[in-house]
C-alpha positions as CSV (number, residue, x, y, z in Angstrom):
1,M,0.1,0.0,0.0
2,K,1.4,3.3,-1.0
3,P,1.7,6.0,1.9
4,R,-1.2,8.4,2.0
5,G,-0.3,11.6,0.2
6,G,2.0,10.1,-2.4
7,V,5.8,9.2,-2.4
8,C,6.7,12.8,-1.1
9,Q,4.7,12.3,2.0
10,G,6.8,12.5,5.0
11,L,9.9,14.0,3.4
12,E,11.2,16.9,5.3
13,S,12.7,20.2,4.2
14,R,16.4,20.6,4.2
15,E,16.4,23.0,7.1
16,S,13.9,20.6,9.1
17,L,16.3,17.7,8.3
18,R,19.4,19.6,9.4
19,G,17.7,20.7,12.6
20,G,16.6,17.1,13.3
21,L,20.3,15.9,12.8
22,R,21.6,18.5,15.3
23,G,19.0,17.4,17.7
24,F,19.9,13.7,17.3
25,M,23.6,14.4,17.8
26,R,22.7,16.3,21.0
27,K,20.7,13.4,22.4
28,S,22.7,10.5,21.2
29,A,26.0,9.2,22.3
30,V,29.1,11.0,20.9
31,T,31.0,8.9,18.4
32,S,34.5,7.7,19.2
33,T,35.9,9.9,16.4
34,A,34.1,12.9,17.8
35,E,35.6,12.1,21.2
36,D,39.1,12.0,19.8
37,Y,38.7,15.4,18.2
38,L,37.4,17.0,21.5
39,K,40.3,15.4,23.4
40,A,42.8,16.7,20.8
41,V,41.4,20.3,21.1
42,L,41.4,19.9,25.0
43,K,45.2,18.9,24.9
44,L,46.0,21.8,22.6
45,E,44.3,24.3,24.9
46,D,46.0,22.6,27.8
47,M,49.4,23.3,26.1
48,K,48.3,26.9,25.4
49,E,48.4,26.3,21.7
50,K,45.8,27.4,19.2
51,A,43.4,24.6,18.2
52,S,43.8,25.4,14.5
53,T,43.0,23.0,11.7
54,S,46.5,22.3,11.0
55,N,47.4,21.7,14.7
56,V,44.5,19.3,15.3
57,A,45.2,17.5,11.9
58,R,48.9,16.9,13.0
59,R,47.9,15.7,16.3
60,L,45.4,13.2,14.9
61,D,47.4,12.4,11.7
62,V,44.6,13.3,9.3
63,S,44.2,15.8,6.5
64,D,43.3,19.4,7.0
65,G,40.2,19.0,5.1
66,T,39.0,16.1,7.2
67,V,39.5,18.2,10.3
68,T,37.5,21.2,8.9
69,D,34.6,19.0,8.1
70,M,34.5,17.4,11.6
71,L,35.0,20.7,13.4
72,R,32.1,22.2,11.6
73,K,30.0,19.0,12.6
74,L,31.1,19.5,16.3
75,Q,30.1,23.0,16.2
76,S,26.7,22.2,14.8
77,A,26.3,19.8,17.7
78,G,27.1,22.5,20.2
79,L,30.4,20.9,21.3
80,L,32.7,23.6,20.3
81,E,33.0,27.0,18.6
82,Y,34.9,27.0,15.3
83,T,36.1,30.0,13.3
84,P,37.6,29.4,9.9
85,Y,41.4,30.4,9.7
86,Y,41.5,30.7,13.5
87,G,40.5,27.5,15.2
88,A,38.2,25.8,17.6
89,A,37.4,26.2,21.4
90,L,35.5,23.9,23.4
91,T,32.0,24.6,24.7
92,P,31.2,23.7,28.3
93,R,29.4,20.6,27.1
94,G,32.3,19.7,24.8
95,R,34.8,20.3,27.6
96,A,32.9,17.9,29.8
97,I,33.0,15.2,27.2
98,A,36.7,15.7,26.5
99,L,37.5,15.6,30.3
100,K,35.6,12.4,30.5
101,I,37.4,10.6,27.7
102,L,40.8,12.0,29.0
103,R,40.1,10.6,32.4
104,R,39.2,7.2,30.9
105,H,42.4,7.3,28.7
106,R,44.8,8.1,31.7
107,L,43.1,5.7,34.2
108,I,43.3,2.8,31.5
109,E,47.0,3.7,31.0
110,L,47.7,3.5,34.7
111,F,45.8,0.3,35.1
112,L,47.8,-1.3,32.1
113,H,51.0,-0.1,33.6
114,R,50.5,-0.7,37.4
115,I,48.1,-3.9,37.3
116,M,48.8,-5.6,33.8
117,G,52.6,-4.9,33.7
118,Y,52.8,-2.8,30.6
119,G,55.8,-0.7,30.1
120,W,55.0,3.0,30.1
121,E,56.0,3.1,26.5
122,Q,53.4,0.6,25.5
123,V,50.2,2.0,27.3
124,H,49.2,4.9,25.1
125,D,48.1,3.1,22.0
126,E,46.3,0.3,23.9
127,A,44.5,3.0,25.9
128,E,43.4,4.7,22.6
129,R,41.7,1.6,21.7
130,L,40.1,0.7,24.9
131,E,38.9,4.2,26.0
132,H,36.0,3.9,23.7
133,A,35.1,0.4,24.4
134,V,34.9,0.0,28.3
135,S,31.8,1.0,30.3
136,D,31.7,3.8,32.8
137,F,31.3,1.1,35.5
138,F,34.6,-0.5,34.4
139,V,36.3,2.8,34.5
140,E,35.0,3.6,38.0
141,R,35.9,0.1,39.3
142,I,39.7,0.4,38.1
143,D,39.7,3.9,39.6
144,A,38.6,2.4,43.1
145,L,41.0,-0.6,42.6
146,M,44.0,1.7,42.3
147,N,42.8,3.9,45.3
148,H,41.8,7.0,43.0
149,P,45.2,7.8,41.7
150,S,45.8,11.4,40.6
151,K,48.5,10.9,37.9
152,D,49.0,8.5,34.9
153,P,52.3,6.7,34.3
154,H,53.7,9.6,32.5
155,G,53.0,12.0,35.3
156,E,50.0,13.7,33.7
157,V,46.9,14.6,35.9
158,I,43.9,12.4,35.9
159,P,40.7,14.4,36.0
160,D,38.3,13.2,38.8
161,A,34.8,11.9,38.2
162,R,33.5,15.5,38.1
163,G,36.0,16.6,35.7
164,F,38.1,18.5,38.1
165,R,41.9,18.7,37.8
166,E,44.4,20.3,40.0
167,S,46.4,23.0,38.4
168,E,50.2,22.6,38.0
169,N,53.0,25.1,38.0
170,D,55.6,23.5,35.8
171,I,57.7,24.4,32.8
172,S,59.5,22.4,30.2
173,L,63.1,21.5,31.0
174,A,64.1,23.4,27.8
175,E,62.7,26.7,29.4
176,A,64.3,26.2,32.8
177,G,67.4,27.9,34.0
178,A,70.3,26.3,35.9
179,G,69.2,24.9,39.3
180,S,67.4,21.9,41.0
181,F,64.2,20.4,39.8
182,T,61.9,17.4,40.0
183,I,60.4,15.8,36.9
184,R,56.7,16.2,37.0
185,K,55.6,14.7,33.7
186,V,56.4,13.8,30.2
187,I,54.1,14.9,27.4
188,N,55.3,12.8,24.5
189,A,53.8,9.3,23.9
190,D,56.3,8.2,21.3
191,P,57.5,4.6,22.4
192,E,61.1,5.1,21.2
193,L,61.5,8.3,23.2
194,L,59.8,6.8,26.3
195,T,62.1,3.8,26.2
196,Y,65.1,6.1,26.0
197,L,63.9,8.4,28.8
198,N,63.3,5.2,31.0
199,K,66.8,4.0,30.1
200,E,68.1,7.3,31.1
201,S,66.1,7.4,34.4
202,L,64.5,10.7,33.2
203,V,61.0,9.6,34.6
204,P,58.4,11.4,36.8
205,A,59.6,12.1,40.4
206,Q,63.3,12.1,39.3
207,S,65.3,14.9,40.9
208,L,68.0,16.5,38.9
209,T,70.2,19.5,38.6
210,L,70.4,21.5,35.4
211,L,74.1,22.2,35.1
212,E,74.4,23.8,31.7
213,K,72.5,24.7,28.5
214,V,74.2,25.0,25.3
215,P,73.2,28.2,23.4
216,F,71.1,28.1,20.3
217,Q,69.0,25.2,21.2
218,G,72.0,22.9,22.0
219,P,72.1,20.0,24.4
220,L,71.4,20.3,28.1
221,K,73.8,18.9,30.8
222,L,72.1,17.3,33.8
223,R,73.0,15.5,37.0
224,L,70.5,13.2,38.4
225,R,70.1,12.7,42.1
226,G,72.3,9.8,43.2
227,S,74.5,9.8,40.1
228,S,77.9,11.3,39.8
229,T,77.9,11.0,35.9
230,P,76.3,13.8,34.0
231,T,73.5,13.1,31.6
232,Y,73.1,15.0,28.3
233,V,69.8,15.5,26.6
234,A,68.8,17.1,23.3
235,F,66.8,20.3,23.4
236,E,63.9,18.7,21.6
237,V,63.8,16.1,24.2
238,A,64.0,18.6,27.0
239,Q,60.9,20.3,25.4
240,C,58.8,17.1,26.4
241,I,60.0,16.9,29.9
242,F,58.1,19.2,32.5
243,V,59.7,20.1,35.8
244,C,59.0,22.2,38.9
245,P,61.6,23.6,41.3
246,A,62.8,21.1,44.0
247,E,62.7,23.3,47.1
248,D,64.1,22.1,50.5
249,G,64.4,18.6,49.1
250,R,60.8,18.3,48.5
251,T,59.3,16.8,45.3
252,C,56.7,19.5,44.5
253,G,53.6,17.5,45.4
254,I,55.0,14.0,44.1
255,S,54.6,11.3,46.5
256,S,57.8,10.1,48.4
257,R,57.1,6.5,47.2
258,A,57.4,7.8,43.6
259,A,60.4,9.6,44.3
260,R,62.2,6.7,45.8
261,K,61.2,4.6,42.8
262,A,62.8,7.2,40.5
263,T,65.9,7.3,42.5
264,L,66.2,3.4,42.3
265,A,66.0,3.7,38.6
266,V,69.5,5.1,38.6
267,P,71.7,2.1,37.9
268,G,73.7,1.1,40.9
269,K,72.4,3.7,43.3
270,R,70.3,3.5,46.4
271,P,67.9,6.1,47.5
272,A,69.1,8.5,50.2
273,Q,67.5,7.8,53.6
274,P,64.9,10.5,54.5
275,R,65.8,12.7,57.6
276,S,63.5,12.2,60.6
277,S,62.5,15.8,60.5
278,R,61.2,15.6,56.9
279,R,57.4,15.9,56.6
280,K,55.6,12.7,55.5
281,E,54.1,13.2,52.0
282,S,51.0,11.3,50.8
């Protein structure tokens, strides 16, 4: 039986259909691709970089044209504001979704590293696949299992269930002047670089002294805590290592357990015994 009113009955106008699609995107679950874009914009904002088409494309390894199309779709869905030739900025709803997927990613990374025994250089790609597949219940269970951790294996902050993150005062080692510092985080997920940094004991909670910087983006000369041999790192590598000043022997908010583990990573060295007057850190 033909539908009443002929074959055109029930067809919507272009504007009506477009509005319906926008409403559907607002009500339905956000796709994994959209989540990746929102997370990429959030990370660029965290690094105080413009979320331009080219920057997002470079981060996701896709073409500029593909990024432009997706940013327009996300703007139509009310998840970000997009201005051609300038870039994108997350809306409150888009930021909430981005923080949720970032929390998933970093908790899964830590679970793989701490519970499953993955190396810190192995967890990123695995977490990229799992973050879209696991349930909210699973994420909250591994959060509880690990006693609600605050940092992932690379030292980056894990947002809590409400999307709250503690702010950090850190700078890249490449920007630092001579002095004593503690490594807070490493922001590069390249497996080869992470393997190298682990071999050199340049890991979160490691204390070091920046002795010398060769001008014109030359290498940096470091001395790690517990080692008498200097360590040299390239300027590009130093840009990925974020540090905070190590004042009065403290590790700028990093747990004493993590600090001892970092010291043990220096071959042939044992951690210094804490002084009895030192304040216990959580």
